[in-house]
N, C-alpha and C positions, 0 to 999 in steps of 0.2 A: 482346540478344542471348539471352533466355532460352526459345528459338524454334529459336536454332541450335544452340542448346547440346542443347537434346532429338532435333531433325533428325540429328547425329554421335550421340547414342546409341544412338537407332533403327539407320541406319546399322548404326554394333558389334555390335546386337543380331542383325541376319538374317544380318551374313558369316557372326559367329564358332554361328553353329546349323547353316549351309551350307558351312564349309570352316575345316578343322583353322587352322590360317594365312592371316594377313592385313594390309593394311595399306594404310592412305584418309590420303590428301593429299588437301584441301583450300587453295583457296586466295581470302583475299576479295578482294570489292571495291575495298578499298583498296590492292591489295597484297599485302597479311602473307597469311602460308603456316601451316596446319596439318596438324600430321601426329604420326597412333596403330597404334600393332600390340598382336597379340596376342606376337610374339615379337621381338626387337632382331635374330638373326640374319636372318632368315625375310626384315625390313623392308628390312636391305643386300644383302640377293640381289633383292629385287622392287626396290624402285631402278634396280641396277642394268640389273638385264632391261631391263625399262621403260627408261634410256638408251639403251641397244646397239635396240634396235628404232625407235625414236623415233628418230637417227640414222640408220640402214640405209632408213626410209624416206626420209627427207629427203633423203640422199643417191640414190634411184628417185630421187627426183622431179628434186630439183640435174640430173640429168646429163636425161632429160625422154628415154631411151629408146621405139623405132617399133621394132616389129618386124613388121618386110616377112615377109610372107609370096605363093613362087610362088605361082603359080598356075601348074594343070595344063590341057591340052587337054581332057581325058574330067574331065568334072565326078560322075560313076555308083564312078573309080574314089575305091578310100578308103585306097591301098597296099600292100596282100593282093594278091599274083600264086599262079593255080591252075592248082600242074601238070598241062598236058593230055595226057586220054590219051592211047596212043597204038595 
């Protein structure tokens, strides 16, 4: 467990040097979850944002949206029209 504690302390130190606020969440092999942060309000906001991002990604994957592009006859046409001189 000492190696795990050292790794978490190293992560906190590295994040603290680079970021004003941070939150760490770790899930151990046995399923237990540990979390820590340097600001409780920021931690809560980061978790909410992460949860929103995860939900949006899952919805996108579940909908399996495919984009179908219309093919143009002229491959050189980039969509811009140039006015011809008279």
